[in-house]
N, C-alpha and C positions, 0 to 999 in steps of 0.2 A: 769116324774120323772123315772130315770133308776133303776131297781132292782139290788142290790148289788149281785154278783155271788161269791160264797164261792171259795177259792183256790182248784183247782183241780190237780190231778197228771197228768203229760205229760205222754202220752202213750210212753213205750220203743221205739215202731217203730218211734214215731214222734221225740222223743229225740235224736234218731241216727242221724237225721240232723245236729245236733251241732257238730258232729265229721267229717263231710264230706266236703271237699274242703278246709280243714285247709291248710293254707299258699299258697294257690292258687288263690281263688276266693270266694267271700261271696256266700252261697249256697241258692240263690234266686229263686222263681218263678217270672219272669219279662215279662211284656206285654207292647210293645210300639207301638203307634198307632199316628194318626191324627185327629184332630176336625175340622170339617167345621165351618164356622161362624153361629151364633145363640145363643140365650141365653146368657150365660156369656162370649162368645166370640165374638169380633167385626170383623168388615169386613176386618181388616188387619190381623187377626189371633192373637190378643192379648186378654188375658184373664182377666176378672175382678175378682181378687182373692177373694175379700171380699164377693161379691156375692155368689161364689162358696163355700166358708166357711160357709155361712149361711144356704145354701141348704143342705149341706153334713153333717152338725152336727147332725141334728135329725136323718138321716139314719144312720150314724155311731153308734149313742147311742143304735140302735137296733141290732146292731151286734156283739155278744160276741166275736167273732174271733178277731175283731178289738180292743176291750178293755183290752185284756189280755196281759200280759208281762211275761216272763219266770223268774224264780228265782230257786236257788239251795238250798234245804233244807235237811240237814243230808245226803248230798251225792245223792239225788234224785231232779228230775227236777220237778216243779210245775209251772201251770199257776195262776197268781194273778191278781185281778181286778185293773185296773189303770184308773185314770183320763186321758181323751183325750183332748189335747190341738191341736185343728184342724190345727192351724197355723204352727205347728211344723212338722206335717204329711203331709199337703198338701201346697205346696209351689213352688214359681217361680224358675226356673232354666236357667239363660240366657246362650246364646251361648258365649264360650270363645274366645279370640282373635286369638287362634291356631285351633279353631274348625270351619272347613269349611262347615259343614252340620249337620243335626240332627241326622245322625248315629254316628258322632263323639262325640256327647253329650251323646248319648246311651252308647258308648262304656266306657266312663267315669263313668256313673251312675252305670253301672253293677258292677264295680268294688270297690264301696263305701259300706262299712258294714253299718248295720243298728244299730241304737242306742239300746243295749240291757236294758237300763233302761226304756225303753218306749215299748210299743206294737210294734211288729215287722213288721212294714209296712211303705210305704211311697208313694205319689203320687207327681210327678214333673210335672210341666206345662212349657213348652218351647214356649216363644212368637215367632210367626212368623217363625215356625220350617221349613215351606215351604210357598212360596207365599199365602198369605190370609188363611193359615192354622196354627193351634195351635197344637204343639207336646204334647204328654202325655206318660209319663213313670211310670209304677206301678210296684213296687217292694213289694214282700211279702216273708217273710222267710219260707223255705221249712218246718219247723217244724210246722207252722201254718196251711198249707194245702198243697196239691199237685195240679197238672194241672187241673184235673177236678173240684177240689174244688174251685179254683181260677175262673175258668169260670162261675160256679154257683154264686160266691160272686159277681163277676163284673155285673151279670145280674141283680141281686138284688139292686145293688147300681145305675147302670146306665141304666136300661132298660127304653124303651120309654114307654110312657103311656099306650099305647094300646097293649102291649105286657105282657103276663102272667109272673110274676116273680116267681122264685122258692121259695119254702117254706124254709125259714132259719132252722126250726127246723125237715125238713124231714131227714131221714137217709142218708148217702152217698150211691150213687150208682156206680158200675163199668161201666165206660164210655169209648168208644174209639171215636178219632177224626176223623175217616173216615166211609165210607159207609159200610152198612151190608154187612156180609160175610157169607151167607148161606151155601156156600161149606166148611166152616171149621167147623168141629166137635166141640161140646162145652165141651166134656168131654174127659180125656186122661185115659188111661189104666195104670195100676201099671208098666206094662213094657215099655209103652211109656214114663211115668216119669222117670224110671230109665235110659232110653236111653237118654233122654233130659239132665239129670243132668251130666252123663258121657261124652256126646257129646259136652256139655259146653267147656271143657277143651281139646277138640280134633281138634280145628280147626288150620289151618296153621299160624305158628307164623308169626307176621309182622316185618319185617327186615327194614321198612323205618325210616330214621334219620330225616326226615322232619316232618312226621306226629305224631310221638312219641318222647317225650323228655322233658326235663325241660321247664315250662310254664312260659313265661314272665309275666310282670305286666301292658302290655297294650292290648286293644282289638279293633279289627277290625269289624264292624258290617254292614251288608247288609241285604235286604229283596228280596224276590221274590213272585210275586202273579200271578195267572192264573185262568182262568175260570174253575170251578170244573167239570162242567158236560162233556166237550170234553175230559177231562184226564180220568175220569171214564169210558167213552164209549171205548175209546181206550185200557184202561187196561182190560176191560171186555171182549173186542174182542178176547184177547189171554188168557183168564181164570185168570186175576188178578184182583186186586182191586186199589183203589185210593192210599191206602198206599204202595202197591208194587209198582206202579208206582213212587211214591215219594221215595222209597228206591234206584230204579234204578237212578233216577235223581241224588241224593245224591252221588251214585257211580260214576256219571259222573264228579261231583265236585271233587272228591277225584282224580280221574284220571288226571283231570286237574292240580291239584297241583303237583303230581308226574312228569308230564310232564315238567311243568314250571320249577321246580328244577333239572330237569335232572336225576330223578331216574327211573329205570326199572319198567314197568308195571306188577304187579303179575297177575296170572290167576284170583284170587279172593282175596278179603280183607274182614275180618270180621268186622262188626260193631254191637254195642249194641243198641237194640231196646226195650224201655220201653213198658210195657204191664200193662193195668188197670186189677187189680185182686180184690178179695173180701178183704174188710178191716177186721183186726184182732181186735176184740172188739171194743173200741171206738177210735182207731188210725184215724187220718185225712190223714194219708198218706197210699195209697194203690197201690203200683207199683211193678212189677216184671220185669223181662226181658227176651228177648231171644236174641241169636246171630245169624244173618244172613250173610252168605258169598255173598258178591256182586260180580257178575262176571265183573271184570274190563277188561277184554279183549275181551268180546262180544261186538262188534260194532253194532249189530243188535238190537236195544232197544225192538223191539217186542219179541225176543226170550230172551233177558234179563229179561223182565217182567214176562215170563212164568216160568223161571228158578227160579226167587225169589218168585213168587206165590205159587210154590211146596214146597218151604222151610218154608214159613210163614203159610200155611196151615197145615203143620206138626207139627210146633215148637209151634204155638199159645196156643193150648189146653193144652199142657204140661207145658208152661210158666205160664198160668193161674192157673193150679193145683199146681204148686210148690209155688205159693203165694209170699207174700212180701219178697223183697231180703234182707233188713236191718231190723233186728227184734229188734235190742239193740243198745245203743251206743256202747257197746264193740265191737260187730260184725263190726259195721260201722267203728269204729276205726282201726280195723285189715285190714279192706278191703282198706280203705283209704290209709294206707301204702304200700300195696300190689299194688294199683292201680298207684303208682308213678313209678313203675318198670315193670309193665306187657307189654306183646307183644302179647295179645290176639285180642284186637280190635283196630281199626284205628279211630273210631269217634263214637259218639252217634247221632242216628236219632230218634227223638222222634216225635209224633204225638198227641197233647193233644186235649182234648174235648173242641170245640168251641161253643161260644154263639149260641143259638138257633134262634136268630132273631136280628135285627138291634138294636145297643145300642146307647143311648143318654146320656150325660153328662150336667145335668143342661140346657137343650135346644140346647146344640151343639152335631151334629150328629158324631159318630165316624165312620169315611170313610174308614180308613186304620187301620189293625190291625196285628202285628206280634209278636210271643212269642220268648223269649230268654232264652236258658237253660244255666246254669252255665258250665265253663269247669273246669275238675277235674282230678285228678291223673296226668297222662303223655299224655293225649290226647288233641291235640291242636286244635280240630274243633269239632263245634256241630251244628247240624241242628235241629231246632224246629218248627213244622207246626201246623196250626189250620185251620179250615173251617169257614168261617165268610162271610155272604151276598153273597152267591153263588160263592165265590172264595175261592181258596186254598192259604193261606198265608204262607212263609216259612221264619223264621228268621235264619240268618246265623252268627255264633259269632266265631271268629278265635283269635288265639295268634298272635298279630300283629307284633311280634317281630322276628317271624320264619316262618310266612306262607305269600302267595300272599295276597293283599288286597281282603277282603272278597267280595267286589263288582265284581271282576273278577271271582271269584268261582261262585257268583250268576249267572253271565252271562252263564256259563257252564250249570248249572242246570236249568236255563230257556230254553236254547235251546232244553235240553232233554225233558223237560216237553211239549214243543211245538210238537217236533218230535211224542211223545207217543199220543198226542191229535189228530194228523193227522192220527193215525194207523186206518185202515179200517178191519183188521182182515184177 
């Protein structure tokens, strides 16, 4: 029997998520992946949905986050207990006649809003997304949790029997999705914090007409994967981290877009990089940001990683000290309007906390995983990465109406990662 949870107020930080991405795209945490045959997935890659429903029902009943839906009472947001109909939250999603691949299905699903009369999450299973594999797309509204919280939730629901599941009652912890960074100081002085806040607005304005502008209603999705260890070694040989190498690779993707559309290549282009911070009170979201200038004209990727590494080392302590960016719905609403006209950043490049070990869903191993962050404001491309199973996975989401196919951008990103991995210092 599940204990009834009384209504609880939604933290202003979490309620802010309801004001973001308005008229652009549902503001969701999305994980896409592929399941191998086993358990509820047959040898052709087709799922036994009834079997999965039975397995998940008991687990979902133990997750308060998955049993709550938002309501507005006297002008304030609250979480209220809701009965779960598993078949409405976990369903089949067949590939449409005009959808050539799994990525096209992902592009459609990230644009579908969640039903606010029910808890804000959904799991779609795509039969034979690849030959002999079943696709899975998990969507959770950002008000429910952030990227780090999503990873912990997935571990609890889908962890293999021999792995340790995180305690659902444990307090949230600030996590990053990349390797330890001992060279980065953990605290920022008051002067450093002041410089960080002022410097946020002093980056070179972006004049690209292709990267920024009105965002269309369709999405192009692609993914990149690479072995983590070689990229880490290559980055460390020039004083950087996995995340620094990832930022440089994303910059290579941006350069490809500009070249493809005949725009000039600026010396640098600023991107927004989310940073895990300490949560405010009982907020489920704990994310700040730093702005990093990617050296687009630097064709020597070793030097590019070193340049980026100096910036992240200087900015990250201040970003953590600055704390959560959106602290109320009002602030988020103001920012959302500003973001549709801004010329400060050309992309969002996020690296979320990945699962600590291999995951299985009702006996089917999760063999591929890539996160997808929503587009917002006037920024037409986003990169979101996570480490999983000794690989580094990058999900790329673009405005399909205005940018080249995400698959072509992914090729440029992959080439850059391969080059960095071959670096010997």
